[in-house]
C-alpha positions as protocol buffer text, in pm:
chain_id: "A"
residue {
  index: 1
  type: MET
  ca { x: 1498 y: -1631 z: -48 }
}
residue {
  index: 2
  type: ALA
  ca { x: 1306 y: -1734 z: 265 }
}
residue {
  index: 3
  type: ASP
  ca { x: 952 y: -1629 z: 336 }
}
residue {
  index: 4
  type: PRO
  ca { x: 911 y: -1325 z: 560 }
}
residue {
  index: 5
  type: ILE
  ca { x: 765 y: -1350 z: 908 }
}
residue {
  index: 6
  type: THR
  ca { x: 396 y: -1261 z: 883 }
}
residue {
  index: 7
  type: MET
  ca { x: 148 y: -1229 z: 1164 }
}
residue {
  index: 8
  type: ASP
  ca { x: -201 y: -1095 z: 1225 }
}
residue {
  index: 9
  type: ILE
  ca { x: -255 y: -923 z: 1560 }
}
residue {
  index: 10
  type: PRO
  ca { x: -620 y: -861 z: 1650 }
}
residue {
  index: 11
  type: HIS
  ca { x: -742 y: -536 z: 1806 }
}
residue {
  index: 12
  type: LYS
  ca { x: -1070 y: -377 z: 1912 }
}
residue {
  index: 13
  type: HIS
  ca { x: -984 y: -12 z: 1847 }
}
residue {
  index: 14
  type: THR
  ca { x: -1035 y: 239 z: 1570 }
}
residue {
  index: 15
  type: ARG
  ca { x: -763 y: 267 z: 1308 }
}
residue {
  index: 16
  type: ALA
  ca { x: -675 y: 612 z: 1445 }
}
residue {
  index: 17
  type: ILE
  ca { x: -612 y: 471 z: 1794 }
}
residue {
  index: 18
  type: VAL
  ca { x: -406 y: 181 z: 1658 }
}
residue {
  index: 19
  type: ARG
  ca { x: -207 y: 420 z: 1439 }
}
residue {
  index: 20
  type: ALA
  ca { x: -131 y: 640 z: 1741 }
}
residue {
  index: 21
  type: ARG
  ca { x: -24 y: 339 z: 1949 }
}
residue {
  index: 22
  type: LEU
  ca { x: 204 y: 218 z: 1672 }
}
residue {
  index: 23
  type: GLU
  ca { x: 365 y: 563 z: 1653 }
}
residue {
  index: 24
  type: GLU
  ca { x: 415 y: 569 z: 2030 }
}
residue {
  index: 25
  type: GLY
  ca { x: 553 y: 216 z: 2036 }
}
residue {
  index: 26
  type: MET
  ca { x: 781 y: 241 z: 1733 }
}
residue {
  index: 27
  type: GLN
  ca { x: 1105 y: 210 z: 1933 }
}
residue {
  index: 28
  type: LYS
  ca { x: 958 y: -80 z: 2132 }
}
residue {
  index: 29
  type: ALA
  ca { x: 926 y: -265 z: 1802 }
}
residue {
  index: 30
  type: ALA
  ca { x: 1301 y: -248 z: 1769 }
}
residue {
  index: 31
  type: THR
  ca { x: 1341 y: -447 z: 2092 }
}
residue {
  index: 32
  type: MET
  ca { x: 1231 y: -756 z: 1899 }
}
residue {
  index: 33
  type: LEU
  ca { x: 1596 y: -782 z: 1795 }
}
residue {
  index: 34
  type: PRO
  ca { x: 1887 y: -734 z: 2039 }
}
residue {
  index: 35
  type: GLY
  ca { x: 2079 y: -408 z: 2001 }
}
residue {
  index: 36
  type: SER
  ca { x: 1848 y: -278 z: 1732 }
}
residue {
  index: 37
  type: THR
  ca { x: 1700 y: 60 z: 1649 }
}
residue {
  index: 38
  type: VAL
  ca { x: 1436 y: 195 z: 1411 }
}
residue {
  index: 39
  type: THR
  ca { x: 1620 y: 404 z: 1152 }
}
residue {
  index: 40
  type: GLU
  ca { x: 1328 y: 520 z: 940 }
}
residue {
  index: 41
  type: HIS
  ca { x: 953 y: 495 z: 922 }
}
residue {
  index: 42
  type: ARG
  ca { x: 677 y: 634 z: 702 }
}
residue {
  index: 43
  type: TRP
  ca { x: 306 y: 593 z: 655 }
}
residue {
  index: 44
  type: ASP
  ca { x: 155 y: 515 z: 317 }
}
residue {
  index: 45
  type: GLY
  ca { x: -219 y: 529 z: 377 }
}
residue {
  index: 46
  type: ASP
  ca { x: -293 y: 262 z: 639 }
}
residue {
  index: 47
  type: SER
  ca { x: 45 y: 92 z: 594 }
}
residue {
  index: 48
  type: LEU
  ca { x: 343 y: 170 z: 814 }
}
residue {
  index: 49
  type: HIS
  ca { x: 678 y: 94 z: 651 }
}
residue {
  index: 50
  type: PHE
  ca { x: 982 y: 95 z: 877 }
}
residue {
  index: 51
  type: THR
  ca { x: 1340 y: -25 z: 887 }
}
residue {
  index: 52
  type: ILE
  ca { x: 1513 y: -172 z: 1188 }
}
residue {
  index: 53
  type: VAL
  ca { x: 1892 y: -206 z: 1198 }
}
residue {
  index: 54
  type: ALA
  ca { x: 2020 y: -493 z: 1413 }
}
residue {
  index: 55
  type: MET
  ca { x: 2362 y: -655 z: 1421 }
}
residue {
  index: 56
  type: GLY
  ca { x: 2458 y: -447 z: 1119 }
}
residue {
  index: 57
  type: GLN
  ca { x: 2162 y: -588 z: 923 }
}
residue {
  index: 58
  type: ARG
  ca { x: 1867 y: -392 z: 780 }
}
residue {
  index: 59
  type: VAL
  ca { x: 1525 y: -542 z: 849 }
}
residue {
  index: 60
  type: ALA
  ca { x: 1250 y: -406 z: 626 }
}
residue {
  index: 61
  type: SER
  ca { x: 909 y: -427 z: 794 }
}
residue {
  index: 62
  type: ARG
  ca { x: 550 y: -330 z: 723 }
}
residue {
  index: 63
  type: VAL
  ca { x: 234 y: -313 z: 930 }
}
residue {
  index: 64
  type: ASP
  ca { x: -103 y: -288 z: 752 }
}
residue {
  index: 65
  type: LEU
  ca { x: -397 y: -159 z: 954 }
}
residue {
  index: 66
  type: PHE
  ca { x: -740 y: -320 z: 923 }
}
residue {
  index: 67
  type: ASP
  ca { x: -1058 y: -260 z: 1121 }
}
residue {
  index: 68
  type: ASP
  ca { x: -1007 y: -569 z: 1340 }
}
residue {
  index: 69
  type: ARG
  ca { x: -635 y: -648 z: 1316 }
}
residue {
  index: 70
  type: VAL
  ca { x: -294 y: -539 z: 1203 }
}
residue {
  index: 71
  type: HIS
  ca { x: -97 y: -752 z: 961 }
}
residue {
  index: 72
  type: ALA
  ca { x: 279 y: -744 z: 1026 }
}
residue {
  index: 73
  type: VAL
  ca { x: 541 y: -846 z: 770 }
}
residue {
  index: 74
  type: VAL
  ca { x: 908 y: -869 z: 869 }
}
residue {
  index: 75
  type: ASP
  ca { x: 1163 y: -942 z: 594 }
}
residue {
  index: 76
  type: LEU
  ca { x: 1471 y: -1084 z: 761 }
}
residue {
  index: 77
  type: PRO
  ca { x: 1809 y: -1076 z: 589 }
}
residue {
  index: 78
  type: PRO
  ca { x: 1990 y: -1413 z: 566 }
}
residue {
  index: 79
  type: LEU
  ca { x: 2197 y: -1371 z: 885 }
}
residue {
  index: 80
  type: LEU
  ca { x: 1893 y: -1292 z: 1101 }
}
residue {
  index: 81
  type: ARG
  ca { x: 1682 y: -1575 z: 957 }
}
residue {
  index: 82
  type: LEU
  ca { x: 1865 y: -1798 z: 1201 }
}
residue {
  index: 83
  type: PHE
  ca { x: 1660 y: -1625 z: 1473 }
}
residue {
  index: 84
  type: ALA
  ca { x: 1325 y: -1628 z: 1289 }
}
residue {
  index: 85
  type: ASP
  ca { x: 1147 y: -1854 z: 1541 }
}
residue {
  index: 86
  type: LYS
  ca { x: 1258 y: -1643 z: 1837 }
}
residue {
  index: 87
  type: ILE
  ca { x: 1161 y: -1321 z: 1659 }
}
residue {
  index: 88
  type: ARG
  ca { x: 821 y: -1466 z: 1565 }
}
residue {
  index: 89
  type: ALA
  ca { x: 760 y: -1572 z: 1928 }
}
residue {
  index: 90
  type: LYS
  ca { x: 858 y: -1229 z: 2061 }
}
residue {
  index: 91
  type: LEU
  ca { x: 633 y: -1057 z: 1807 }
}
residue {
  index: 92
  type: ALA
  ca { x: 344 y: -1283 z: 1909 }
}
residue {
  index: 93
  type: LYS
  ca { x: 402 y: -1196 z: 2275 }
}
residue {
  index: 94
  type: GLU
  ca { x: 485 y: -825 z: 2251 }
}
residue {
  index: 95
  type: GLY
  ca { x: 278 y: -719 z: 1948 }
}
residue {
  index: 96
  type: PRO
  ca { x: -60 y: -730 z: 2127 }
}
residue {
  index: 97
  type: LYS
  ca { x: 86 y: -524 z: 2413 }
}
residue {
  index: 98
  type: LEU
  ca { x: 164 y: -242 z: 2171 }
}
residue {
  index: 99
  type: LEU
  ca { x: -202 y: -229 z: 2071 }
}
residue {
  index: 100
  type: ALA
  ca { x: -358 y: -274 z: 2417 }
}
């Protein structure tokens, strides 16, 4: 099993503001993968757990909120691991925009 994509995205907001921006931008997160959609999401304290379905594959993801950053974890199924570098690059580019 390959390692998941992990990334820290810095922010300068309160957790409440970041949480609200993540809620507002939930469907934008799905654009990281072509033809994808968020099928479920839930908060567990300061952790957002969500599932994206893309190309018939389920992508389990988690975002943990901290005072100065969010920590994103994306577990790609085997088929989508072929696109891991592109997904990582898109997350690095688009993730900060969700929090701005």
